[in-house]
C-alpha positions in Angstrom: 0.0 0.0 0.0 1.3 3.4 -0.9 2.1 5.6 2.0 1.3 9.3 2.3 5.0 10.3 2.5 5.6 8.6 -0.8 2.9 10.6 -2.5 3.7 13.9 -0.8 7.3 13.7 -2.2 5.7 14.6 -5.6 4.5 18.0 -4.3 6.0 21.3 -3.2 4.2 21.1 0.1 1.2 19.4 1.7 -1.2 22.2 0.7 -0.2 21.8 -2.9 -1.3 18.1 -2.8 -4.6 18.9 -1.1 -5.4 21.6 -3.6 -5.4 19.1 -6.4 -7.8 16.6 -4.7 -11.6 17.1 -5.1 -14.2 14.9 -3.4 -18.0 15.4 -3.1 -19.2 16.6 0.2 -22.1 14.1 0.0 -21.7 11.0 -2.2 -23.7 11.4 -5.4 -26.0 8.7 -6.9 -23.1 6.8 -8.4 -21.2 6.7 -5.1 -18.2 8.6 -3.7 -15.4 9.7 -6.0 -12.0 11.4 -5.9 -10.9 13.6 -8.8 -7.3 14.5 -9.0 -7.0 17.9 -10.7 -4.4 18.2 -13.5 -3.8 21.8 -14.7 -4.0 22.4 -18.4 -5.8 19.1 -18.9 -9.4 20.2 -19.1 -9.6 20.6 -15.3 -12.0 23.6 -15.6 -14.4 21.6 -17.8 -14.2 18.5 -15.6 -14.9 20.6 -12.4 -17.7 22.5 -14.1 -19.3 19.3 -15.2 -19.0 17.7 -11.7 -20.5 20.8 -10.1 -23.3 20.9 -12.6 -24.4 17.4 -11.8 -24.0 17.9 -8.0 -26.2 20.9 -8.3 -28.7 18.9 -10.4 -28.9 16.3 -7.7 -29.9 19.0 -5.2 -32.5 20.3 -7.6 -30.6 23.5 -8.3 -29.8 25.1 -11.6 -26.4 25.6 -13.2 -26.6 29.4 -13.7 -24.2 30.0 -10.9 -21.3 28.1 -12.4 -18.6 30.6 -13.3 -14.8 30.7 -13.0 -14.8 31.8 -9.4 -17.1 28.9 -8.4 -15.0 26.4 -10.3 -11.8 27.6 -8.7 -13.3 27.8 -5.2 -16.1 25.2 -5.2 -18.8 25.6 -2.5 -18.1 23.4 0.5 -21.6 22.0 0.3 -20.7 20.5 -3.1 -17.0 19.7 -3.3 -14.2 19.5 -0.7 -10.8 20.5 -1.7 -7.6 22.1 -0.3 -6.4 22.2 3.3 -9.6 23.9 4.5 -11.8 21.0 3.4 -9.5 18.0 3.5 -6.7 16.4 5.4 -4.0 14.1 4.2 -5.4 11.4 6.4 -8.9 11.7 4.8 -7.5 11.7 1.3 -5.3 8.6 2.0 -8.4 6.8 3.3 -10.3 7.6 0.1 -7.3 6.5 -2.0 -7.3 3.1 -0.3 -11.1 2.6 -0.3 -12.2 0.3 -3.1 -15.6 2.0 -2.9 -14.2 5.4 -4.0 -14.0 5.9 -7.8 -10.6 7.6 -8.4 -10.0 9.4 -11.7 -8.0 12.1 -13.4 -7.4 13.4 -17.0 -4.1 13.8 -18.7 -3.0 15.6 -21.9 -0.4 15.1 -24.6 2.7 16.7 -23.0 3.6 18.6 -26.2 0.1 20.2 -26.4 0.0 20.8 -22.6 3.4 22.6 -22.4 2.7 24.8 -25.4 -0.7 25.6 -24.1 0.7 26.6 -20.8 3.2 28.9 -22.6 0.4 30.5 -24.7 -1.9 30.9 -21.7 0.4 32.0 -19.0 3.5 33.5 -20.6 2.2 35.1 -23.8 -0.7 36.6 -21.8 1.7 38.1 -19.3 0.1 36.3 -16.3 1.6 36.2 -12.9 3.2 32.9 -13.8 5.4 34.7 -16.3 6.6 37.1 -13.6 7.5 34.2 -11.3 9.5 32.6 -14.1 11.3 35.8 -15.1 12.3 36.5 -11.5 13.6 33.0 -11.2 15.7 33.7 -14.3 16.9 37.1 -13.0 15.2 38.9 -15.9 12.8 41.9 -15.9 9.2 41.0 -15.4 8.1 42.5 -18.7 11.1 41.0 -20.7 10.5 39.0 -23.8 10.7 35.2 -23.8 10.1 33.1 -26.9 8.6 29.6 -26.9 11.9 28.1 -27.9 13.6 29.9 -25.0 10.9 28.6 -22.7 11.3 25.0 -23.8 15.1 25.3 -23.5 14.8 26.5 -20.0 12.4 23.7 -19.1 15.0 21.2 -20.5 18.0 22.7 -18.7 16.5 23.8 -15.4 14.4 21.3 -13.4 13.6 24.0 -10.8 12.0 26.1 -13.5 9.6 23.2 -14.2 8.4 23.4 -10.6 7.6 27.1 -10.7 4.0 26.7 -11.9 1.5 23.8 -11.9 0.3 24.6 -15.4 3.6 23.3 -16.9 4.8 21.2 -14.0 5.3 17.5 -14.8 1.9 15.7 -15.0 3.5 12.5 -13.5 4.1 14.4 -10.3 0.9 16.4 -10.3 -1.3 13.3 -10.4 1.2 10.9 -8.7 1.1 8.5 -11.6 2.1 5.1 -10.5 1.4 5.8 -6.9 -2.3 6.4 -7.0 -4.4 3.5 -8.1 -6.7 5.2 -10.5 -9.9 3.5 -11.7 -10.0 5.7 -14.8 -7.6 8.1 -16.5 -9.1 10.0 -19.4 -7.3 11.6 -22.3 -8.1 15.3 -23.1 -7.7 14.4 -26.7 -11.0 12.5 -26.4 -12.5 14.6 -23.6 -16.1 14.0 -24.5 -15.8 10.3 -24.2 -13.9 10.7 -20.9 -16.6 13.0 -19.5 -19.4 10.7 -20.4 -17.7 7.8 -18.7 -17.0 9.9 -15.6 -20.5 11.4 -15.3 -22.2 8.0 -15.9 -20.1 6.4 -13.2 -20.3 9.2 -10.6 -23.9 10.2 -11.0 -25.6 7.1 -12.5 -27.2 9.0 -15.3 -27.9 7.8 -18.8 -27.6 11.1 -20.6 -24.7 13.2 -19.1 -24.8 16.9 -19.5 -21.3 18.2 -20.3 -20.2 21.6 -19.3 -17.6 22.6 -22.0 -16.1 25.7 -20.5 -14.1 26.2 -23.7 -17.4 27.3 -25.2 -19.5 28.4 -22.2 -16.8 30.5 -20.4 -14.4 31.1 -23.3 -11.7 29.2 -21.4 -9.2 28.2 -24.2 -5.8 29.1 -25.3 -4.8 29.4 -29.0 -1.7 27.2 -29.2 -2.3 25.3 -32.5 -0.1 27.5 -34.6 2.6 27.4 -32.0 2.6 23.6 -32.0 2.7 23.5 -35.8 5.8 25.7 -35.7 7.8 23.7 -33.2 11.3 23.0 -34.4 13.2 19.7 -34.0 15.2 21.3 -31.2 11.9 22.4 -29.5 10.6 18.9 -29.6 13.8 17.5 -28.3 13.7 19.9 -25.3 10.2 18.8 -24.6 11.4 15.2 -24.6 14.2 16.0 -22.2 12.0 18.0 -19.8 8.9 15.9 -20.0 10.1 12.4 -20.9 8.4 10.8 -18.0 5.1 12.5 -19.0 5.5 11.2 -22.6 5.9 7.7 -21.3 2.9 8.1 -19.0 0.8 9.5 -21.8 1.7 6.5 -24.1 0.8 4.2 -21.2 -2.6 5.9 -20.7 -3.4 5.8 -24.4 -2.6 2.0 -24.5 -4.8 1.4 -21.4 -7.7 3.2 -22.9 -7.3 1.4 -26.2 -7.2 -2.0 -24.4 -10.1 -1.1 -22.2 -8.0 -1.5 -19.1 -9.7 1.2 -17.0 -13.0 0.7 -15.3 -15.8 3.0 -16.3 
């Protein structure tokens, strides 16, 4: 059995770990579940969909689902973070065969480029943290190729922000016994499996925040323009994630996950 200390080694601190865990306050119709949040892997859409169905079970509408609600879920619906959970409680859920444990992963190339487009190009606070780590001005320029080179050469830079941090660490791949791991590349299928399993409904209603809340980054052109060196740097920085992603794809193709 995996010990808490083994899992906690993957995170910057205990609070970091607990902020990724999401469990329903009251078990829904399909039974208790535990969702391990993975930034830049459709986590906003997954959380919005879970919240929508939790609200529906209470006979409430979905009009109140916005970015603030998703990032800080009401405690009467979802428990997350140190204020709602303890490591002891989470480890109990992780070892309970009655709890449906799931997460969603993303192609590491797409995820890394999306993080750059969303957090660096848009001049978000994550860029300021990275630039200060590099000893550069907050408003200095940084290209995608530079960003990927930094990721490959500087492991500490990869830990600066969860949006580009290694997925293997963020979801404790290989340590948490997941019942299902979805692929963002086939998000609709993953969400239908999750909703049917968690809420025992025949016709799941999916909350696609890329459409409803405009939550999407435009990284397609950046991916198409990646050079051989860029891709090599991604392989160096995120090799473990590439192996994990290939494993998940194979498991999905083989029907290895419950659902």
